[in-house]
VMD Tcl script that draws the C-alpha trace (Angstrom):
set ca {
  {23.52 -3.74 -4.06}
  {25.70 -1.09 -2.48}
  {27.28 -1.32 0.91}
  {25.03 -1.14 3.95}
  {27.44 1.13 5.81}
  {31.17 1.69 6.15}
  {33.36 -0.94 4.51}
  {36.06 -0.63 7.18}
  {36.89 -3.83 9.08}
  {34.26 -4.82 11.63}
  {35.57 -4.06 15.12}
  {35.33 -6.57 17.94}
  {31.90 -6.23 19.51}
  {33.48 -5.96 22.93}
  {31.45 -4.70 25.85}
  {27.71 -4.65 25.23}
  {25.61 -1.53 25.69}
  {22.00 -0.71 24.92}
  {22.70 0.25 21.32}
  {24.54 -3.00 20.62}
  {21.82 -4.94 22.41}
  {19.30 -3.40 20.00}
  {21.19 -4.60 16.91}
  {21.84 -8.00 18.47}
  {18.13 -8.41 19.12}
  {17.20 -7.37 15.59}
  {19.77 -9.75 14.11}
  {18.59 -12.56 16.39}
  {15.05 -12.05 15.08}
  {16.11 -12.37 11.45}
  {15.96 -8.68 10.56}
  {18.24 -8.28 7.56}
  {17.46 -4.71 6.45}
  {16.64 -1.45 8.22}
  {15.72 1.81 6.48}
  {16.67 4.96 8.34}
  {18.35 8.31 8.80}
  {20.75 9.19 11.66}
  {20.86 12.15 14.03}
  {22.20 13.24 17.37}
  {19.82 11.41 19.69}
  {20.27 8.08 17.92}
  {23.99 8.40 17.23}
  {25.00 5.62 19.65}
  {22.76 3.22 17.74}
  {24.42 4.17 14.46}
  {27.86 3.79 16.05}
  {26.89 0.28 17.22}
  {25.69 -0.56 13.69}
  {29.33 -0.82 12.62}
  {29.62 -3.89 14.85}
  {26.70 -5.72 13.13}
  {27.37 -6.09 9.39}
  {24.78 -8.88 9.20}
  {22.11 -6.15 9.31}
  {22.05 -3.93 6.23}
  {21.13 -0.30 6.83}
  {19.67 1.67 3.91}
  {20.18 5.42 4.18}
  {17.14 7.07 2.64}
  {17.00 10.79 1.97}
  {14.06 11.51 4.29}
  {12.59 9.69 7.26}
  {9.21 9.48 5.53}
  {11.00 7.68 2.72}
  {12.42 5.24 5.27}
  {8.98 4.45 6.65}
  {7.44 3.92 3.20}
  {10.40 1.81 2.06}
  {9.93 -0.38 5.13}
  {6.24 -0.64 4.21}
  {7.15 -1.65 0.67}
  {9.45 -4.33 2.04}
  {6.70 -5.62 4.33}
  {3.94 -5.53 1.73}
  {6.02 -7.40 -0.83}
  {7.17 -10.12 1.57}
  {4.50 -10.28 4.27}
  {7.31 -9.95 6.80}
  {8.30 -7.18 9.21}
  {9.60 -3.89 7.83}
  {11.92 -1.84 10.06}
  {12.66 1.89 10.00}
  {14.71 4.14 12.24}
  {15.05 7.85 13.00}
  {16.44 10.27 15.51}
  {14.42 12.36 17.96}
  {12.25 15.40 17.31}
  {11.86 16.13 13.58}
  {13.36 12.78 12.64}
  {10.75 10.93 14.66}
  {7.87 13.14 13.56}
  {8.85 12.58 9.93}
  {7.97 8.91 10.47}
  {4.41 9.76 11.53}
  {2.84 9.64 8.07}
  {4.35 6.23 7.40}
  {3.15 4.90 10.75}
  {-0.39 6.14 10.12}
  {-0.26 4.60 6.64}
  {0.89 1.25 8.06}
  {-1.78 1.32 10.74}
  {-4.64 1.75 8.28}
  {-3.25 -0.84 5.85}
  {-2.34 -3.40 8.56}
  {1.37 -3.44 7.70}
  {3.78 -5.13 10.15}
  {6.27 -2.35 10.91}
  {8.80 -1.69 13.66}
  {9.93 1.92 14.13}
  {12.95 2.65 16.33}
  {13.48 6.24 17.43}
  {16.14 7.84 19.54}
  {15.25 10.45 22.11}
  {17.02 12.89 24.39}
  {18.53 11.54 27.59}
  {16.04 10.42 30.23}
  {16.76 13.30 32.61}
  {15.99 15.80 29.83}
  {12.69 14.31 28.75}
  {9.83 16.70 29.44}
  {12.08 19.76 29.54}
  {11.65 20.84 25.90}
  {15.26 19.88 25.26}
  {16.83 20.33 21.83}
  {15.11 18.08 19.28}
  {12.81 16.60 21.90}
  {9.33 15.42 20.94}
  {6.88 13.19 22.78}
  {6.82 10.71 19.92}
  {5.00 8.01 21.88}
  {2.25 10.48 22.74}
  {2.10 11.69 19.15}
  {1.86 8.19 17.70}
  {-0.42 6.59 20.29}
  {-3.49 6.71 17.97}
  {-1.60 5.42 14.92}
  {0.33 2.45 16.32}
  {-0.73 -0.92 17.66}
  {1.46 -0.22 20.66}
  {4.48 1.88 21.56}
  {7.16 2.00 24.24}
  {9.64 4.31 25.91}
  {12.58 2.23 27.17}
  {13.36 3.35 30.71}
  {15.82 0.62 31.73}
  {18.54 -0.81 29.51}
  {17.97 -4.25 31.04}
  {14.50 -4.21 29.48}
  {15.54 -3.04 26.01}
  {15.98 -6.41 24.23}
  {12.80 -7.80 25.79}
  {10.82 -4.74 24.70}
  {12.16 -4.89 21.15}
  {11.36 -8.61 20.93}
  {7.87 -7.97 22.26}
  {7.37 -5.11 19.80}
  {8.30 -7.42 16.92}
  {5.83 -10.02 18.15}
  {3.01 -7.48 18.46}
  {3.68 -5.98 15.02}
  {3.54 -9.41 13.38}
  {0.78 -11.12 15.33}
  {-2.99 -10.99 14.93}
  {-3.92 -8.13 12.66}
  {-0.47 -6.75 11.78}
  {0.43 -3.13 12.35}
  {3.14 -0.65 13.35}
  {4.85 -0.59 16.76}
  {7.24 2.14 17.89}
  {10.09 1.80 20.39}
  {11.58 5.07 21.66}
  {15.05 4.77 23.24}
  {16.54 7.69 25.21}
  {20.19 8.38 24.45}
  {21.44 7.44 27.93}
  {19.73 4.03 27.59}
  {21.56 3.48 24.30}
  {24.87 4.18 26.03}
  {24.21 2.26 29.25}
  {26.07 -1.00 29.84}
  {24.08 -4.16 29.18}
  {24.97 -7.56 30.59}
  {21.73 -9.50 30.08}
  {20.59 -12.10 27.57}
  {19.47 -11.42 24.02}
  {16.03 -13.03 23.61}
  {15.13 -15.55 20.96}
  {12.18 -14.92 18.65}
  {8.72 -15.51 20.07}
  {6.64 -18.28 18.58}
  {3.78 -16.72 16.67}
  {0.57 -17.14 18.66}
  {-2.25 -19.23 17.31}
  {-5.23 -17.31 15.96}
  {-8.60 -17.92 17.59}
  {-10.49 -20.80 16.01}
  {-13.82 -19.88 14.44}
  {-16.80 -21.08 16.42}
  {-18.51 -24.18 14.99}
  {-21.88 -22.44 15.30}
  {-20.82 -19.45 13.19}
  {-19.39 -21.77 10.53}
  {-22.59 -23.84 10.44}
  {-24.72 -20.71 10.06}
  {-22.47 -19.43 7.28}
  {-22.70 -22.76 5.45}
  {-26.48 -22.85 5.81}
  {-26.72 -19.37 4.34}
  {-24.43 -20.20 1.40}
  {-26.53 -23.27 0.60}
  {-29.69 -21.18 0.31}
  {-28.13 -18.30 -1.64}
  {-29.39 -17.51 -5.12}
  {-27.05 -14.58 -5.83}
  {-23.93 -15.08 -3.70}
  {-20.74 -13.05 -3.97}
  {-17.38 -13.16 -2.16}
  {-15.46 -10.00 -1.24}
  {-11.79 -10.58 -0.41}
  {-9.76 -7.81 1.24}
  {-6.17 -7.26 2.28}
  {-6.57 -9.69 5.15}
  {-7.01 -12.50 2.64}
  {-3.69 -12.00 0.79}
  {-1.97 -14.73 2.77}
  {-5.02 -16.96 2.30}
  {-5.11 -16.56 -1.48}
  {-4.93 -20.29 -2.19}
  {-7.70 -21.05 0.28}
  {-9.96 -18.23 -0.93}
  {-9.46 -19.35 -4.52}
  {-10.32 -22.95 -3.64}
  {-13.39 -21.76 -1.72}
  {-14.75 -19.69 -4.62}
  {-14.20 -22.46 -7.13}
  {-15.68 -25.14 -4.88}
  {-18.89 -23.14 -4.42}
  {-18.78 -21.53 -7.91}
  {-19.23 -18.04 -6.43}
  {-18.12 -14.79 -8.14}
  {-15.27 -12.98 -6.38}
  {-14.60 -9.28 -5.85}
  {-11.17 -8.18 -4.58}
  {-10.84 -4.82 -2.84}
  {-8.12 -2.29 -3.60}
  {-6.02 -3.86 -0.83}
  {-7.02 -7.40 -1.76}
  {-5.97 -7.35 -5.43}
  {-4.06 -10.57 -6.07}
  {-5.91 -12.60 -3.45}
  {-7.83 -14.20 -6.33}
  {-6.41 -14.61 -9.85}
  {-7.63 -11.96 -12.26}
  {-7.68 -14.48 -15.10}
  {-10.34 -16.61 -13.40}
  {-13.80 -16.19 -14.97}
  {-15.26 -15.80 -11.47}
  {-13.31 -12.57 -10.85}
  {-15.40 -9.38 -11.06}
  {-12.77 -6.75 -10.32}
  {-12.54 -4.14 -7.60}
  {-15.50 -2.61 -5.72}
  {-16.18 0.86 -4.45}
  {-15.71 4.45 -5.52}
  {-13.76 3.53 -8.67}
  {-14.75 -0.11 -8.75}
  {-15.90 -2.07 -11.76}
  {-19.48 -2.05 -12.99}
  {-19.67 -5.82 -12.40}
  {-18.39 -5.61 -8.81}
  {-20.61 -2.75 -7.74}
  {-23.72 -4.16 -9.44}
  {-23.11 -7.62 -7.98}
  {-22.84 -6.19 -4.46}
  {-26.03 -4.23 -4.96}
  {-28.00 -7.26 -6.21}
  {-26.47 -10.07 -4.10}
  {-28.57 -11.94 -1.56}
  {-25.54 -13.32 0.33}
  {-22.21 -11.49 0.66}
  {-19.26 -13.35 2.15}
  {-16.61 -10.81 3.19}
  {-13.17 -12.19 4.04}
  {-10.39 -10.11 5.61}
  {-11.73 -6.62 4.99}
  {-13.07 -3.74 7.07}
  {-15.80 -2.37 4.78}
  {-14.29 1.12 4.67}
  {-16.21 4.02 3.18}
  {-14.44 3.88 -0.20}
  {-15.70 0.31 -0.59}
  {-19.24 0.76 0.69}
  {-20.37 4.10 -0.66}
  {-23.47 5.24 1.23}
  {-23.73 2.67 4.02}
  {-27.53 2.33 3.98}
  {-27.32 1.60 0.26}
  {-24.60 -1.04 0.52}
  {-25.66 -4.60 -0.38}
  {-29.29 -3.73 0.46}
  {-30.60 -7.21 -0.37}
  {-27.79 -9.28 1.15}
  {-27.26 -11.20 4.34}
  {-23.62 -10.51 5.21}
  {-21.12 -13.05 6.53}
  {-18.02 -11.27 7.81}
  {-14.85 -13.34 8.30}
  {-12.32 -11.20 10.15}
  {-9.47 -11.71 12.62}
  {-9.97 -8.35 14.33}
  {-13.20 -8.54 16.30}
  {-13.37 -4.73 16.49}
  {-14.00 -4.56 12.73}
  {-16.99 -6.91 12.70}
  {-20.16 -4.86 12.64}
  {-18.26 -1.56 12.97}
  {-19.59 -0.08 9.72}
  {-21.83 -2.65 8.04}
  {-24.46 -4.67 9.85}
  {-23.18 -8.25 10.02}
  {-25.68 -11.09 10.02}
  {-23.17 -13.86 10.69}
  {-19.86 -12.84 12.32}
  {-17.03 -15.37 11.92}
  {-13.94 -14.42 13.89}
  {-10.91 -16.33 12.78}
  {-7.96 -16.69 10.46}
  {-8.93 -16.29 6.80}
  {-6.92 -19.38 5.82}
  {-8.64 -21.60 8.34}
  {-12.16 -20.33 7.71}
  {-11.85 -20.41 3.91}
  {-10.46 -23.94 4.04}
  {-13.28 -25.17 6.26}
  {-15.96 -23.53 4.11}
  {-14.39 -25.02 0.98}
  {-14.24 -28.51 2.47}
  {-17.97 -28.36 3.18}
  {-18.83 -27.01 -0.28}
  {-22.27 -27.79 -1.60}
  {-22.46 -25.86 -4.88}
  {-26.01 -25.05 -5.83}
  {-25.46 -23.78 -9.35}
  {-26.75 -20.31 -10.21}
  {-26.87 -20.06 -14.03}
  {-29.10 -16.99 -14.08}
  {-26.83 -15.19 -11.61}
  {-23.70 -16.04 -13.58}
  {-25.38 -14.87 -16.78}
  {-26.26 -11.55 -15.16}
  {-22.73 -11.13 -13.82}
  {-21.30 -11.89 -17.27}
  {-23.50 -9.17 -18.77}
  {-22.17 -6.65 -16.25}
  {-18.58 -7.71 -16.93}
  {-19.15 -7.12 -20.65}
  {-19.83 -3.44 -19.89}
  {-16.21 -2.90 -18.87}
  {-14.64 -0.35 -21.17}
  {-11.01 -0.45 -22.29}
  {-9.32 2.93 -22.78}
  {-8.84 3.55 -26.49}
  {-8.27 7.30 -26.97}
  {-4.95 8.82 -26.00}
  {-4.87 9.76 -22.34}
  {-3.86 8.60 -18.88}
  {-5.97 5.44 -19.07}
  {-4.40 4.30 -22.33}
  {-0.93 5.16 -21.00}
  {-1.40 3.19 -17.78}
  {-2.83 0.25 -19.71}
  {0.14 0.21 -22.07}
  {2.46 -0.01 -19.06}
  {0.59 -2.61 -17.00}
  {0.05 -4.80 -20.07}
  {3.83 -5.21 -20.23}
  {4.17 -6.48 -16.67}
  {5.30 -10.04 -16.04}
  {3.43 -12.20 -13.49}
  {6.21 -11.87 -10.89}
  {6.68 -8.12 -11.32}
  {5.75 -5.99 -8.33}
  {3.57 -3.00 -9.20}
  {3.52 -0.12 -6.73}
  {1.55 3.06 -7.15}
  {1.48 6.50 -5.68}
  {-1.91 8.04 -4.92}
  {-4.31 9.68 -7.33}
  {-5.93 9.01 -10.68}
  {-3.04 6.85 -11.85}
  {-3.51 4.65 -8.76}
  {-7.16 3.97 -9.54}
  {-6.39 3.40 -13.23}
  {-3.65 0.93 -12.34}
  {-5.95 -0.88 -9.91}
  {-8.64 -1.10 -12.59}
  {-6.39 -2.14 -15.48}
  {-3.58 -4.27 -14.02}
  {-4.04 -8.01 -13.66}
  {-2.60 -10.01 -10.77}
  {-2.33 -13.77 -10.62}
  {-0.78 -13.97 -7.17}
  {-0.78 -11.94 -3.95}
  {1.72 -9.29 -2.86}
  {2.44 -8.09 -6.38}
  {0.34 -4.91 -5.85}
  {1.55 -2.30 -3.37}
  {-0.28 0.95 -2.71}
  {-1.42 3.26 0.05}
  {-5.08 2.39 0.51}
  {-6.43 3.62 3.82}
  {-4.43 6.83 4.24}
  {-3.99 7.65 0.55}
  {-0.47 9.00 1.02}
  {0.98 10.97 -1.87}
  {4.71 10.31 -2.03}
  {4.28 6.66 -1.01}
  {5.05 5.13 -4.40}
  {8.76 5.61 -5.08}
  {10.14 4.69 -1.62}
  {7.72 1.77 -1.37}
  {8.94 0.48 -4.74}
  {12.53 0.82 -3.53}
  {11.74 -1.19 -0.39}
  {9.94 -3.86 -2.40}
  {12.75 -3.96 -4.95}
  {15.39 -4.43 -2.26}
  {13.30 -7.17 -0.66}
  {13.05 -9.02 -3.98}
  {16.07 -8.03 -6.08}
  {15.35 -10.76 -8.62}
  {12.12 -9.20 -9.91}
  {11.19 -5.86 -11.45}
  {9.71 -3.36 -9.04}
  {7.59 -1.01 -11.15}
  {6.00 2.14 -9.75}
  {3.37 4.32 -11.41}
  {3.21 7.84 -9.99}
  {1.68 11.19 -10.83}
  {3.68 14.33 -11.40}
  {2.37 15.68 -8.09}
  {2.97 12.74 -5.77}
  {6.34 11.87 -7.29}
  {7.75 15.25 -6.28}
  {6.91 14.63 -2.62}
  {9.61 11.97 -2.29}
  {11.63 12.43 -5.51}
  {14.81 12.75 -3.44}
  {14.76 8.99 -3.00}
  {16.24 8.76 -6.50}
  {19.49 9.25 -4.56}
  {18.82 5.98 -2.72}
  {18.66 4.17 -6.06}
  {22.04 5.65 -6.98}
  {23.74 5.11 -3.63}
  {22.90 1.42 -3.46}
  {23.10 0.77 -7.20}
  {19.56 -0.62 -7.17}
  {18.87 -1.82 -10.72}
  {15.37 -3.30 -10.65}
  {13.16 -0.26 -9.96}
  {11.25 1.14 -12.95}
  {9.54 4.50 -12.39}
  {6.65 5.66 -14.58}
  {5.35 9.22 -14.16}
  {1.94 10.01 -15.63}
  {2.32 13.74 -16.20}
  {-0.95 15.60 -16.73}
  {0.34 18.84 -15.12}
  {-2.46 18.70 -12.54}
  {-3.26 17.28 -9.14}
  {-5.57 15.10 -11.19}
  {-7.92 13.52 -8.68}
  {-8.61 16.83 -6.95}
  {-9.10 18.46 -10.34}
  {-11.63 15.74 -11.30}
  {-13.70 16.47 -8.21}
  {-13.51 20.19 -8.83}
  {-14.71 19.60 -12.38}
  {-17.64 17.41 -11.39}
  {-18.76 18.93 -8.10}
  {-17.34 22.47 -7.89}
  {-18.32 23.90 -11.28}
  {-14.77 23.62 -12.65}
  {-13.30 26.04 -10.16}
  {-9.77 24.64 -10.45}
  {-8.34 25.93 -7.21}
  {-4.63 25.28 -6.56}
  {-4.31 22.13 -8.67}
  {-2.30 23.33 -11.70}
  {1.34 22.16 -11.64}
  {2.36 22.58 -15.26}
  {4.12 25.93 -14.99}
  {6.42 24.74 -12.22}
  {6.99 21.04 -12.89}
  {10.62 20.16 -13.50}
  {11.92 18.38 -16.55}
  {11.61 14.91 -15.06}
  {14.10 13.34 -17.48}
  {16.73 15.94 -16.54}
  {15.91 15.42 -12.86}
  {16.48 11.68 -13.23}
  {19.74 12.34 -15.08}
  {20.95 14.49 -12.19}
  {20.71 11.35 -10.02}
  {22.36 9.18 -12.71}
  {19.03 7.47 -13.42}
  {18.29 6.99 -17.14}
  {15.20 8.88 -18.29}
  {12.80 8.37 -21.19}
  {9.75 10.32 -22.36}
  {6.67 9.73 -24.51}
  {4.34 12.52 -25.57}
  {1.94 10.56 -27.76}
  {0.47 7.13 -28.38}
  {2.88 6.75 -31.30}
  {5.95 7.38 -29.15}
  {4.84 5.22 -26.24}
  {5.68 1.63 -27.36}
  {9.33 2.37 -28.17}
  {9.70 4.44 -25.00}
  {8.35 1.58 -22.87}
  {10.72 -0.84 -24.62}
  {13.74 1.33 -23.89}
  {12.64 1.94 -20.30}
  {12.00 -1.70 -19.43}
  {15.05 -3.00 -21.28}
  {17.46 -0.57 -19.66}
  {19.77 -2.64 -17.40}
  {19.54 0.01 -14.67}
  {16.66 1.44 -12.73}
  {15.07 3.97 -15.06}
  {12.37 6.63 -15.28}
  {9.69 7.00 -17.94}
  {7.65 10.20 -18.18}
  {4.40 9.90 -20.14}
  {2.92 13.29 -20.97}
  {-0.87 13.01 -21.26}
  {-3.73 15.48 -21.79}
  {-4.38 17.77 -18.85}
  {-8.02 16.94 -18.22}
  {-9.17 13.35 -17.89}
  {-11.28 11.39 -15.46}
  {-11.34 7.98 -13.80}
  {-14.58 6.08 -14.24}
  {-16.68 4.29 -13.09}
  {-17.07 6.62 -10.14}
  {-19.38 6.62 -7.15}
  {-19.92 10.24 -6.02}
  {-19.58 11.05 -2.35}
  {-22.78 10.19 -0.50}
  {-24.06 7.92 -3.27}
  {-24.69 4.19 -3.16}
  {-22.71 1.77 -5.33}
  {-25.67 1.28 -7.66}
  {-25.70 5.06 -8.25}
  {-22.24 5.05 -9.84}
  {-21.40 7.08 -12.90}
  {-20.39 4.27 -15.25}
  {-18.65 6.21 -17.99}
  {-17.01 9.60 -18.32}
  {-19.52 12.30 -19.25}
  {-18.96 13.85 -22.71}
  {-16.31 16.51 -22.54}
  {-16.83 19.57 -24.77}
  {-14.15 20.28 -27.32}
  {-11.63 22.91 -26.21}
  {-12.75 26.39 -27.17}
  {-10.35 28.77 -28.94}
  {-8.98 31.64 -26.98}
  {-10.77 34.98 -27.60}
  {-7.99 36.39 -29.76}
  {-8.36 33.41 -32.12}
  {-12.08 33.89 -32.85}
  {-13.24 35.13 -36.23}
  {-14.70 38.32 -34.76}
  {-11.45 39.18 -33.01}
  {-9.31 38.50 -36.08}
  {-11.58 40.64 -38.32}
  {-11.52 43.49 -35.85}
}
mol new
graphics top color blue
foreach p $ca { graphics top sphere $p radius 0.5 }
foreach p [lrange $ca 0 end-1] q [lrange $ca 1 end] { graphics top cylinder $p $q radius 0.2 }
display resetview
């Protein structure tokens, strides 16, 4: 990897100030990497960075890229991601990443500089009330008013971001606090608090319900990723089919016969049918968001629902819960597995197998076949990130994960531009594995400048795949199905760059495939290139992602396969009548 910052000799740390106390606290808490972008109001912090070479700083090309890279780091490792920005526009450019982390429960620490304390509230140059702006999209945030409190606040912010249901925490540090002398102690890391133990009564009721179930199903969400071994043991002990949500992919091995795929708007036929027919649904570490449930009053209409969740606020928030079990997914899954009393449900398993057999594999040339060709080449340890759109849903449907934290995407917020910086963060967190990202031609251009980060740090394990259909594909699909094909502001083809030339401008090797025949050799060259590389796959303009549950429909009302698409009609000047005239 490239240098974290200047290679000049590290000066003696000398007298401590607030900025140095910040880096000392981060280093003391095991923070090895920070993604950020400097500016005037945080300049003392960047000056102090030169005294702390044990912390690597990664200079992204946009603050949003820094936030998403920190998310990628956190999602790949399960540990804290850290990003940093200056005041005003620098801080507000972090907002999308913070909102993304909040909805996806990502442990994230954001450090922002601000104008000097006496200028706050005066509309000073590059001033923004970033704590007020981010109050709804962070677990907690702080303005440091006293340098003596700075290390304690940062340590507390790290604890809050990591503990319970993880999430983002922001610490805003005025410039005078960064410069103020500090003579206190640097705190040691907090011990992680114990999670609340599930009540014996709720566990007993859950066990009683599982023992009487005829058509049980388990739904595992993002909160079960770190309980993958326990959830897997639970499902196998009870012989219950398992559905993993978009955020929970990898919590249960895809190769296991009990796995039914992903539920929801673009979920599998087997998953959505099983939810709709189940008599007991055991949900672990998920929040039953609208993309999973479809129409709420049509969700699991025959099922008694057991909801295992650490965040009490999520239990019963959207879906009526019959048996709430508040507790750590690891602990609850282990206890339910230890008390397993498998009943055997041959008819249910036969029905589920019939639904699974209805899964269609893309065969004709298009985005689905292109994505499948890419994900079929992934190794078990490879990390697959995605941007947001049709390619994201295709990757979620077609990729197979045998372990957790190999799938990284923006689920709750659906942030276009997430994919490339997240893949960079994940790739820097795990330099020994390939970090592959699938993006669309639209989303890629939102953060394409992060190709410079690959070059600056000589990052060699990031593989970028662009599915280029010349459209904002997911919006176009909805306009086709529900707006009588009024394709309003979704065509990109006339203004897209040459992506291979764009990659070359950043010294990133580029490859292209325009057909099914060209694709295998292009993938070979792309994956075998010793450097990070870009592959553009040009696919037909109009394609859909199915199954699909329309807005307002129940899961059992899904459109299972893509409706027949009429053959393209010749332009008027090509018709027989026109040519004869």
